[in-house]
C-alpha positions, 0 to 999 in steps of 0.5 A, a space after each residue: 846520349 845514353 838512356 839511363 835507368 834508376 837503380 835503387 840503392 840496397 845492401 847485398 852479398 856481392 860474389 858467388 855463394 858456395 852453391 853456385 861454384 859447386 853448380 859450375 863444377 858439376 856442369 859441362 864446363 872445363 874450368 877448375 875451381 881456382 878460375 872462379 876463386 876470385 868470386 868468393 867468398 861473398 862480401 856484403 856491399 851497400 850501394 847508394 841509388 844511382 843511374 846506370 846506362 841501359 846500354 853500352 856506349 855505341 860506336 855512334 855515341 863514341 864517334 860524336 865524342 871524338 868529333 866534338 873533342 878531337 880525342 885520340 884513343 890509346 889504340 890509335 896512338 899505339 898503332 895497334 889493338 888486340 884481336 883473337 886470331 888462330 894463335 890466341 890474343 895477339 896485337 895487330 896493327 890498324 886495330 882501333 874502334 873504327 876498324 875493330 878487326 883491322 883495316 877494312 874489317 867492320 861488322 855490318 850496321 856498326 854504328 849501333 853496336 857497342 864501341 870496342 878497342 877502347 882502353 880504361 883511359 878512353 872509357 873514362 874520357 868519354 864518361 867525363 865528357 858526357 857528365 858521367 863516370 864508370 860504374 863501380 864493380 858493386 854497382 855493376 853487379 847490383 844492376 845486373 842481378 839485384 839483391 837476390 843471386 841470379 846466375 844471369 840477369 834474367 834468372 837461373 835458367 840458361 837461354 841461348 837466345 837471351 844474350 849475344 854469346 858464343 853459344 848464340 852463334 855456335 850452339 851449345 859449347 861444352 869444352 875448350 876444344 869445341 869452342 876453339 873449333 868453332 872459332 877457327 872455322 869462323 875466323 877462316 871464313 870471316 876473319 877477325 870480325 867481332 860478332 857484336 850485335 846492336 845494343 838492345 837487340 836482346 831487350 825484354 828477354 835478356 834484360 836485368 831485374 833493373 832494366 839494363 840490357 846487354 849485361 850478359 855477353 855482347 862486350 866486356 865492360 870496364 868498371 872503375 874498381 881496382 882489382 882485388 880479392 874479396 878475401 886475402 885467403 881466397 884460393 884462385 888462379 895464380 895469375 889473379 895475384 898479378 892483377 891485384 892493386 894494378 888492373 881494373 875489374 871487367 864485367 859481363 863477358 862477351 860475344 866470344 864466351 860460354 854461358 859460364 863466363 857471362 854470369 852476373 858474378 863472373 870477374 875478369 881483369 884488364 890492364 888500365 894502362 892503354 890496353 884494349 881489345 875487339 871484345 871490350 867496351 863500357 857503359 856509363 853511370 852517375 850518382 842519383 
């Protein structure tokens, strides 16, 4: 079962301050201000003490859950899952948590990797079986950075060897074109094999202030929080409005992403109605 760390309660300002958004816009990243709009303005949150899993749930841990309960995931029932191929995000038959890239396509030493191709329903089912729950978005961000704003869990200086991101594998990527060239070359050579790493592989140098590992990169992580804007007047990408009140917040970024998409305040959103992909996993929490 997961190692848990006690995260003390506290009050903090969730989201990105203006200087952080300005810093991103002045950096060598290709996304417009509206892309980060849902991270602003900062909003005051109070978090009670809670336990947070040190690592995302692994394949071996999820396999034990399935063995004991006979649970069948949404991807298995549907017969397909999402992968990123030459054409972008597409549905592929035979993609599930045991074979995240499709039939026979499995990373080496997979049991210690974070489980992927798990939907929000799947993650909740596992957490309930384990006597836990999914963290809220506020808990997740607080566990990742603490009271003070940190761009990444370890601090404000980017270090590509501190987290499993696209830049750990490919070197510095500053444009969408350079990212796509890297991915197409990799996909042609290896197929859609997830580049996840065993949980805790970056422990020590990449841990958060509260001792949680893999909170930047490796796999995206589901939270329990319904997608919402911090302020109704916020200017953000128009697609964000379609998620409000329907989707669930996803945090942390993954092995596919740039440094700017694995920040502590970065938000993504996923359909909780059965959707999953080969880059999305989860970790558990419980009340202290």
